[in-house]
VOGU-3710 file (C-alpha; in Angstrom, 3 decimals, decimal comma):
1> mrrfefvdgn> -5,950/1,994/6,756  -3,247/4,134/5,394  -2,962/4,656/1,599  -0,310/6,332/-0,723  -0,308/7,239/-4,226  2,027/8,398/-6,765  0,969/10,404/-9,707  3,757/11,550/-12,503  3,368/11,522/-16,119  2,135/8,023/-17,485
11> sskfwvpelq> 2,484/6,555/-13,654  -0,717/6,516/-11,626  0,334/3,855/-8,820  -1,359/3,159/-5,253  0,418/1,350/-2,113  -1,777/0,274/0,809  0,377/-0,992/3,467  -1,605/-3,314/6,645  -0,491/-5,086/9,815  -2,148/-7,704/11,283
21> gatfivtygr> -0,513/-9,227/14,224  3,292/-10,237/12,766  1,737/-10,305/9,375  2,530/-7,205/7,016  0,482/-7,143/4,027  0,658/-4,648/1,025  -1,835/-3,961/-1,753  -0,418/-2,254/-4,433  -0,983/-1,558/-8,604  -2,391/1,074/-10,961
31> igtagqrkek> -4,916/3,643/-9,645  -8,618/2,376/-10,861  -7,622/-1,324/-10,524  -7,946/-3,893/-7,464  -4,099/-4,597/-7,549  -2,045/-7,282/-6,108  -1,825/-8,547/-2,595  1,309/-9,714/-0,756  1,778/-11,172/2,543  4,727/-11,613/4,478
41> vfpdedaaqk> 4,735/-13,146/7,976  7,222/-12,058/10,419  8,472/-13,799/13,777  6,684/-11,249/16,048  4,942/-7,952/15,579  7,728/-5,854/16,668  9,586/-7,310/13,400  6,487/-6,715/11,523  6,439/-3,196/12,838  10,069/-2,268/11,715
51> eynkkvaekv> 9,456/-3,546/8,440  6,014/-1,647/7,972  7,557/1,683/9,035  10,610/1,041/6,841  8,690/0,322/3,797  6,249/3,616/4,479  9,340/5,554/4,711  10,951/3,944/1,549  7,900/4,848/-0,500  7,834/8,383/0,689
61> regyaevtsg> 11,119/8,924/-0,317  10,139/7,452/-3,580  7,444/10,170/-4,024  4,329/8,717/-2,951  2,092/10,521/-1,162  -0,335/9,778/1,690  -3,958/10,559/0,440  -6,309/9,050/3,018  -5,985/6,833/6,347  -9,723/5,051/5,816
71> eappapppka> -10,852/4,490/2,356  -10,375/1,317/0,312  -9,191/1,416/-3,086  -11,459/2,470/-5,640  -13,343/-0,302/-7,491  -12,164/-0,780/-10,999  -14,783/0,663/-13,748  -17,412/-1,625/-15,187  -16,072/-3,655/-18,362  -18,418/-2,980/-21,357
//
């Protein structure tokens, strides 16, 4: 799974895109949190792949850098 991060000044965010058939899933949020998950279902796998490619290119243009292709987002720190 691909993971992108954006760290600049006070901003520290992650963005993880995923394809499951015709469903495009994104998990995003502040680094160190579980984040939020959004799913969008497309009519077919090709349409989902096009959206995936478009969003990845958009995030790279915005300054996100790909940091890994296999790790899950880090778990949030335990609450005291």
